[in-house]
DSSP file (Angstrom, degrees, kcal/mol; ACC not computed):
  #  RESIDUE AA STRUCTURE BP1 BP2  ACC     N-H-->O    O-->H-N    N-H-->O    O-->H-N    TCO  KAPPA ALPHA  PHI   PSI    X-CA   Y-CA   Z-CA
    1    1 A M              0   0    0      0, 0.0    75,-0.1     0, 0.0    74,-0.0   0.000 360.0 360.0 360.0 137.2   60.6   -1.3    5.6
    2    2 A K        -     0   0    0     73,-0.3    75,-2.9    74,-0.0     2,-0.3  -0.286 360.0-168.4 -59.4 140.5   57.3    0.5    6.0
    3    3 A A  E     -a   77   0A   0     73,-0.2     2,-0.3    70,-0.0    75,-0.2  -0.974  11.3-178.7-135.4 155.4   55.5    1.5    2.8
    4    4 A R  E     -a   78   0A   0     73,-2.2    75,-2.7    -2,-0.3     2,-0.5  -0.988  24.7-128.0-150.0 154.5   52.7    3.6    1.8
    5    5 A I  E     -a   79   0A   0     -2,-0.3    75,-0.1    73,-0.2    73,-0.1  -0.907  31.6-126.3-109.2 127.3   50.8    4.7   -1.4
    6    6 A S     >  -     0   0    0     73,-2.5     4,-2.1    -2,-0.5     5,-0.1  -0.116  23.9-111.5 -59.1 162.9   50.4    8.5   -1.9
    7    7 A D  H  > S+     0   0    0      2,-0.2     4,-2.0     1,-0.2     5,-0.1   0.860 120.5  54.1 -64.5 -33.4   46.9    9.8   -2.5
    8    8 A R  H  > S+     0   0    0      1,-0.2     4,-2.0     2,-0.2    -1,-0.2   0.896 106.5  50.3 -69.4 -35.9   47.9   10.7   -6.0
    9    9 A A  H  > S+     0   0    0     70,-0.4     4,-2.8    71,-0.3    -1,-0.2   0.914 106.5  56.1 -64.4 -42.9   49.1    7.1   -6.7
   10   10 A K  H  X S+     0   0    0     -4,-2.1     4,-2.5     1,-0.2     5,-0.2   0.926 107.1  49.6 -58.1 -40.7   45.7    5.8   -5.3
   11   11 A I  H  X S+     0   0    0     -4,-2.0     4,-2.4     2,-0.2    -1,-0.2   0.926 108.8  53.1 -65.0 -38.3   43.9    7.9   -7.9
   12   12 A D  H  X S+     0   0    0     -4,-2.0     4,-2.9     1,-0.2     5,-0.2   0.938 109.7  48.9 -51.4 -51.9   46.3    6.4  -10.6
   13   13 A I  H  X S+     0   0    0     -4,-2.8     4,-2.5     1,-0.2    -2,-0.2   0.909 112.1  47.1 -56.7 -44.5   45.3    2.9   -9.5
   14   14 A L  H  X S+     0   0    0     -4,-2.5     4,-2.8     1,-0.2    -1,-0.2   0.912 113.4  48.4 -62.3 -42.4   41.7    3.7   -9.6
   15   15 A D  H  X S+     0   0    0     -4,-2.4     4,-2.3    -5,-0.2    -1,-0.2   0.906 112.7  48.2 -63.2 -42.3   41.9    5.3  -13.0
   16   16 A I  H  X S+     0   0    0     -4,-2.9     4,-2.5     1,-0.2     5,-0.3   0.901 112.5  48.9 -70.0 -38.2   43.9    2.5  -14.4
   17   17 A H  H  X S+     0   0    0     -4,-2.5     4,-2.6    -5,-0.2    -2,-0.2   0.938 112.0  47.5 -64.7 -44.8   41.5   -0.1  -13.0
   18   18 A D  H  X S+     0   0    0     -4,-2.8     4,-1.0     2,-0.2    -1,-0.2   0.893 113.3  49.0 -64.2 -40.4   38.5    1.7  -14.4
   19   19 A Y  H >X S+     0   0    0     -4,-2.3     3,-1.0    -5,-0.2     4,-0.6   0.977 116.5  41.5 -62.0 -54.7   40.1    2.1  -17.9
   20   20 A I  H >X S+     0   0    0     -4,-2.5     4,-2.2     1,-0.2     3,-1.0   0.854 111.3  55.6 -65.4 -35.8   41.1   -1.5  -18.1
   21   21 A A  H 3< S+     0   0    0     -4,-2.6     4,-0.3    -5,-0.3    -1,-0.2   0.660  91.4  72.4 -71.8 -17.6   37.8   -2.8  -16.6
   22   22 A A  H << S+     0   0    0     -4,-1.0    -1,-0.3    -3,-1.0    -2,-0.2   0.809 115.5  24.4 -66.2 -29.1   35.8   -1.0  -19.3
   23   23 A G  H << S+     0   0    0     -3,-1.0     2,-0.2    -4,-0.6    -2,-0.2   0.795 142.9   4.6-100.5 -36.5   37.2   -3.6  -21.7
   24   24 A S     X  -     0   0    0     -4,-2.2     4,-1.7     1,-0.1    -1,-0.3  -0.797  46.5-169.0-158.7 107.3   38.0   -6.5  -19.3
   25   25 A K  H  > S+     0   0    0     -4,-0.3     4,-2.1    -2,-0.2     5,-0.2   0.838  96.1  55.7 -69.0 -33.6   37.2   -6.7  -15.6
   26   26 A R  H  > S+     0   0    0      2,-0.2     4,-2.4     1,-0.2    -1,-0.2   0.966 109.8  45.7 -66.1 -49.9   39.5   -9.9  -15.4
   27   27 A Y  H  > S+     0   0    0      1,-0.2     4,-2.4     2,-0.2    -2,-0.2   0.867 109.3  54.3 -60.6 -37.7   42.4   -8.0  -16.9
   28   28 A A  H  X S+     0   0    0     -4,-1.7     4,-2.2     1,-0.2    -1,-0.2   0.915 109.5  47.8 -67.9 -43.7   42.0   -5.1  -14.7
   29   29 A K  H  X S+     0   0    0     -4,-2.1     4,-1.7     1,-0.2    -2,-0.2   0.903 112.0  49.6 -64.8 -41.2   42.1   -7.3  -11.7
   30   30 A E  H  X S+     0   0    0     -4,-2.4     4,-1.9     2,-0.2    -2,-0.2   0.879 108.5  53.8 -61.8 -39.2   45.2   -9.1  -13.0
   31   31 A T  H  X S+     0   0    0     -4,-2.4     4,-1.9     2,-0.2    -2,-0.2   0.926 107.9  49.0 -58.2 -50.0   46.8   -5.8  -13.6
   32   32 A L  H  X S+     0   0    0     -4,-2.2     4,-2.2     1,-0.2    -1,-0.2   0.827 108.8  54.1 -64.7 -32.6   46.2   -4.6  -10.0
   33   33 A A  H  X S+     0   0    0     -4,-1.7     4,-2.3    -5,-0.2    -1,-0.2   0.870 106.1  52.4 -74.2 -29.8   47.6   -7.9   -8.7
   34   34 A K  H  X S+     0   0    0     -4,-1.9     4,-2.1     2,-0.2    -2,-0.2   0.873 107.3  51.7 -60.3 -39.1   50.8   -7.2  -10.7
   35   35 A F  H  X S+     0   0    0     -4,-1.9     4,-3.3     2,-0.2    -2,-0.2   0.935 110.4  48.6 -65.1 -47.6   51.1   -3.9   -9.2
   36   36 A T  H  X S+     0   0    0     -4,-2.2     4,-1.9     1,-0.2    -2,-0.2   0.950 108.6  54.1 -58.1 -47.0   50.8   -5.5   -5.6
   37   37 A A  H  X S+     0   0    0     -4,-2.3     4,-1.8     1,-0.2    -1,-0.2   0.898 111.4  45.2 -58.6 -43.7   53.4   -8.0   -6.5
   38   38 A K  H  X S+     0   0    0     -4,-2.1     4,-3.4     2,-0.2     5,-0.2   0.916 108.1  56.5 -64.4 -39.7   55.8   -5.2   -7.5
   39   39 A F  H  X S+     0   0    0     -4,-3.3     4,-2.7     1,-0.2    -2,-0.2   0.907 106.9  50.1 -59.5 -34.7   55.0   -3.2   -4.4
   40   40 A M  H  X S+     0   0    0     -4,-1.9     4,-2.5     2,-0.2    -1,-0.2   0.913 111.5  48.2 -61.5 -45.0   56.1   -6.3   -2.3
   41   41 A I  H  X S+     0   0    0     -4,-1.8     4,-2.5     2,-0.2    -2,-0.2   0.955 112.5  48.5 -64.2 -48.7   59.4   -6.5   -4.3
   42   42 A I  H  < S+     0   0    0     -4,-3.4     6,-0.2     1,-0.2    -2,-0.2   0.928 110.7  51.3 -55.5 -43.8   60.0   -2.7   -3.8
   43   43 A R  H  < S+     0   0    0     -4,-2.7    -1,-0.2    -5,-0.2    -2,-0.2   0.914 116.4  40.4 -61.2 -40.9   59.3   -3.0   -0.1
   44   44 A S  H  < S+     0   0    0     -4,-2.5    -1,-0.2     1,-0.3    -2,-0.2   0.767 133.4  22.4 -78.3 -22.8   61.7   -5.9    0.2
   45   45 A H  S >< S+     0   0    0     -4,-2.5     3,-1.5    -5,-0.2    -1,-0.3  -0.643  72.0 170.5-138.4  76.1   64.4   -4.4   -2.1
   46   46 A P  G >  S+     0   0    0      0, 0.0     3,-0.5     0, 0.0    -3,-0.1   0.709  76.6  53.5 -70.7 -19.8   63.7   -0.6   -2.1
   47   47 A L  G 3  S+     0   0    0      1,-0.2    -5,-0.1    -5,-0.0    26,-0.0   0.330  83.2  92.3 -98.1  14.1   66.9    0.3   -4.0
   48   48 A S  G <   +     0   0    0     -3,-1.5    -1,-0.2    -6,-0.2    -6,-0.1   0.737  68.0  87.7 -74.5 -21.3   66.1   -2.1   -6.8
   49   49 A G  S <  S-     0   0    0     -3,-0.5    13,-0.2    -4,-0.2    21,-0.0  -0.176  89.9 -93.1 -69.6 171.0   64.4    0.5   -8.9
   50   50 A T  E     -B   61   0A   0     11,-2.5    11,-1.6     1,-0.1    -1,-0.1  -0.758  39.3-114.3 -85.5 120.9   66.0    2.8  -11.3
   51   51 A P  E     -B   60   0A   0      0, 0.0     9,-0.3     0, 0.0     3,-0.1  -0.282  29.0-175.2 -56.6 136.7   67.1    6.2  -10.1
   52   52 A C    >>  +     0   0    0      7,-3.5     3,-2.5     4,-0.2     4,-1.5  -0.248  28.3 144.1-119.7  43.7   65.1    9.0  -11.8
   53   53 A D  T 34  +     0   0    0      1,-0.3     4,-0.1     2,-0.2    -1,-0.1   0.718  65.0  70.3 -62.9 -18.3   66.8   12.0  -10.4
   54   54 A E  T 34 S+     0   0    0      1,-0.2    -1,-0.3     2,-0.2     3,-0.1   0.759 106.4  38.7 -63.6 -24.5   66.4   13.7  -13.7
   55   55 A L  T <4 S-     0   0    0     -3,-2.5     2,-0.2     1,-0.3    -2,-0.2   0.850 141.6 -23.6 -95.2 -37.0   62.7   13.9  -13.0
   56   56 A S  S >< S-     0   0    0     -4,-1.5     3,-2.6     3,-0.1    -1,-0.3  -0.824  78.2 -90.7-172.9 132.2   63.0   14.7   -9.2
   57   57 A K  T 3  S+     0   0    0      1,-0.3     3,-0.1    -2,-0.2    -4,-0.1  -0.238 109.8  10.7 -53.3 132.1   65.8   14.0   -6.6
   58   58 A G  T 3  S+     0   0    0      1,-0.3    15,-0.6    14,-0.1    -1,-0.3   0.390  92.7 136.9  81.2   4.3   65.5   10.7   -4.9
   59   59 A L  E <   - C   0  72A   0     -3,-2.6    -7,-3.5    -7,-0.1    -1,-0.3  -0.599  31.2-172.0 -83.5 145.5   62.8    9.4   -7.2
   60   60 A R  E     -BC  51  71A   0     11,-2.9    11,-2.6    -9,-0.3     2,-0.3  -0.903   7.0-148.6-132.9 157.4   63.1    5.8   -8.4
   61   61 A S  E     -BC  50  70A   0    -11,-1.6   -11,-2.5    -2,-0.3     9,-0.2  -0.940  11.7-176.0-130.2 150.7   61.1    3.7  -11.0
   62   62 A Y  E     - C   0  69A   0      7,-2.4     7,-3.0    -2,-0.3   -13,-0.1  -0.938  24.6-129.3-147.1 124.2   60.1    0.2  -11.5
   63   63 A P  E     - C   0  68A   0      0, 0.0     2,-0.3     0, 0.0     5,-0.2  -0.335  20.0-178.6 -74.7 151.9   58.2   -1.2  -14.6
   64   64 A V  E >   - C   0  67A   0      3,-2.6     3,-2.9     1,-0.1     2,-0.2  -0.824  65.0 -63.8-146.6  98.1   55.1   -3.3  -14.4
   65   65 A G  T 3  S-     0   0    0     -2,-0.3    -1,-0.1     1,-0.3   -34,-0.0  -0.366 120.4 -12.4  57.9-121.3   54.1   -4.2  -18.0
   66   66 A S  T 3  S+     0   0    0     -2,-0.2    19,-3.2    -3,-0.1    20,-0.3   0.260 128.1  80.8 -92.4  10.0   53.2   -0.9  -19.8
   67   67 A Y  E <   -CD  64  84A   0     -3,-2.9    -3,-2.6    17,-0.3     2,-0.4  -0.699  64.1-149.1-110.6 166.5   53.2    1.0  -16.5
   68   68 A I  E     -CD  63  83A   0     15,-1.8    15,-2.1    -5,-0.2     2,-0.4  -0.982   8.5-145.6-133.4 128.1   55.9    2.5  -14.3
   69   69 A I  E     -CD  62  82A   0     -7,-3.0    -7,-2.4    -2,-0.4     2,-0.5  -0.750  13.5-159.3 -86.6 132.6   55.8    2.8  -10.6
   70   70 A F  E     +CD  61  81A   0     11,-2.8    10,-2.3    -2,-0.4    11,-1.5  -0.974  23.3 157.7-113.2 123.8   57.5    5.9   -9.3
   71   71 A Y  E     -CD  60  79A   0    -11,-2.6   -11,-2.9    -2,-0.5     2,-0.3  -0.934  30.7-139.5-143.2 165.5   58.6    5.9   -5.7
   72   72 A R  E     -CD  59  78A   0      6,-2.0     6,-2.4    -2,-0.3     2,-0.6  -0.899  12.4-141.1-123.6 157.2   60.9    7.4   -3.1
   73   73 A V  E     + D   0  77A   0    -15,-0.6     4,-0.2    -2,-0.3     2,-0.1  -0.981  47.1 131.9-117.9 111.2   62.8    5.7   -0.2
   74   74 A E  S    S-     0   0    0      2,-2.4     3,-0.1    -2,-0.6   -16,-0.0  -0.121  86.0 -37.5-126.2-134.0   62.8    7.9    2.7
   75   75 A D  S    S+     0   0    0     -2,-0.1   -73,-0.3     1,-0.1     2,-0.3   0.765 141.1   7.9 -63.3 -24.0   61.9    6.9    6.4
   76   76 A E  S    S-     0   0    0    -75,-0.1    -2,-2.4   -72,-0.0     2,-0.4  -0.903  96.7 -91.1-148.1 167.0   59.4    4.7    4.5
   77   77 A I  E     -aD   3  73A   0    -75,-2.9   -73,-2.2    -2,-0.3     2,-0.5  -0.734  37.8-162.2 -87.2 133.6   58.8    3.9    0.9
   78   78 A V  E     -aD   4  72A   0     -6,-2.4    -6,-2.0    -2,-0.4     2,-0.8  -0.954  12.7-147.1-121.7 113.4   56.4    6.1   -0.8
   79   79 A I  E     +aD   5  71A   0    -75,-2.7   -73,-2.5    -2,-0.5   -70,-0.4  -0.676  22.8 178.3 -77.9 115.4   54.7    5.1   -4.0
   80   80 A E  E     -     0   0A   0    -10,-2.3     2,-0.3    -2,-0.8   -71,-0.3   0.960  52.7 -12.9 -84.6 -58.2   54.3    8.4   -5.7
   81   81 A R  E     - D   0  70A   0    -11,-1.5   -11,-2.8   -72,-0.1     2,-0.4  -0.956  42.8-149.3-147.1 153.9   52.7    7.7   -9.2
   82   82 A I  E     + D   0  69A   0     -2,-0.3     2,-0.4   -13,-0.2   -13,-0.2  -0.980  31.0 177.0-127.0 121.0   51.9    4.9  -11.5
   83   83 A I  E     - D   0  68A   0    -15,-2.1   -15,-1.8    -2,-0.4     2,-0.2  -0.947  34.8-111.9-130.9 142.2   52.0    6.1  -15.1
   84   84 A H  E >   - D   0  67A   0     -2,-0.4     3,-1.9   -17,-0.2   -17,-0.3  -0.570  30.8-127.6 -74.4 137.2   51.5    4.3  -18.5
   85   85 A S  T 3  S+     0   0    0    -19,-3.2     4,-0.2     1,-0.3    -1,-0.1   0.687 105.0  64.3 -62.9 -22.1   54.9    4.4  -20.3
   86   86 A S  T 3  S+     0   0    0    -20,-0.3    -1,-0.3     2,-0.1   -19,-0.1   0.682  87.1  94.5 -72.4 -20.7   53.3    5.9  -23.5
   87   87 A K  S <  S-     0   0    0     -3,-1.9     2,-1.2     1,-0.1     3,-0.2  -0.173  95.4 -97.1 -73.5 167.3   52.4    9.1  -21.5
   88   88 A D     >  +     0   0    0      1,-0.2     4,-2.1     2,-0.1     3,-0.3  -0.714  46.1 178.9 -81.4  91.0   54.6   12.3  -21.4
   89   89 A I  H  > S+     0   0    0     -2,-1.2     4,-2.9     1,-0.3     5,-0.3   0.841  74.0  56.3 -76.5 -31.6   56.2   11.3  -18.1
   90   90 A D  H  > S+     0   0    0      1,-0.2     4,-0.9     2,-0.2    -1,-0.3   0.870 112.2  44.1 -57.8 -38.7   58.5   14.5  -17.9
   91   91 A S  H  > S+     0   0    0     -3,-0.3     4,-1.0     2,-0.2    -2,-0.2   0.868 115.4  46.9 -76.5 -43.6   55.4   16.6  -18.2
   92   92 A I  H  < S+     0   0    0     -4,-2.1     3,-0.5     1,-0.2     4,-0.3   0.925 115.2  44.2 -71.1 -45.6   53.3   14.6  -15.7
   93   93 A M  H >< S+     0   0    0     -4,-2.9     3,-0.6     1,-0.2    -1,-0.2   0.746 107.4  59.2 -71.6 -22.9   56.0   14.4  -13.1
   94   94 A G  H 3< S+     0   0    0     -4,-0.9    -1,-0.2    -5,-0.3    -2,-0.2   0.753 105.9  50.3 -76.9 -23.4   56.9   18.1  -13.5
   95   95 A S  T 3<        0   0    0     -4,-1.0    -1,-0.2    -3,-0.5    -2,-0.2   0.436 360.0 360.0 -87.3  -2.3   53.4   18.9  -12.6
   96   96 A N    <         0   0    0     -3,-0.6    -1,-0.2    -4,-0.3    -2,-0.1   0.383 360.0 360.0 -61.7 360.0   53.5   16.7   -9.5
């Protein structure tokens, strides 16, 4: 199935990279590699994530370490956001 990363998720990825790279460029690179690996799993098994209809109808989530990938399965898979699990996800996703 075709997949794409939303503009907002691209910003999330850059912000996450920059934040982690301030302390360790190596760990930032490893974290992005983990995201890429999970994107491939989601692409191969799009319904494997946890449904998050309470946040938004059709939204699914997949954990990656301390982060959560939020995505939708439509005609294609759309990675909507990547958010640290300690954040107020209800508030962030409500403002999406």
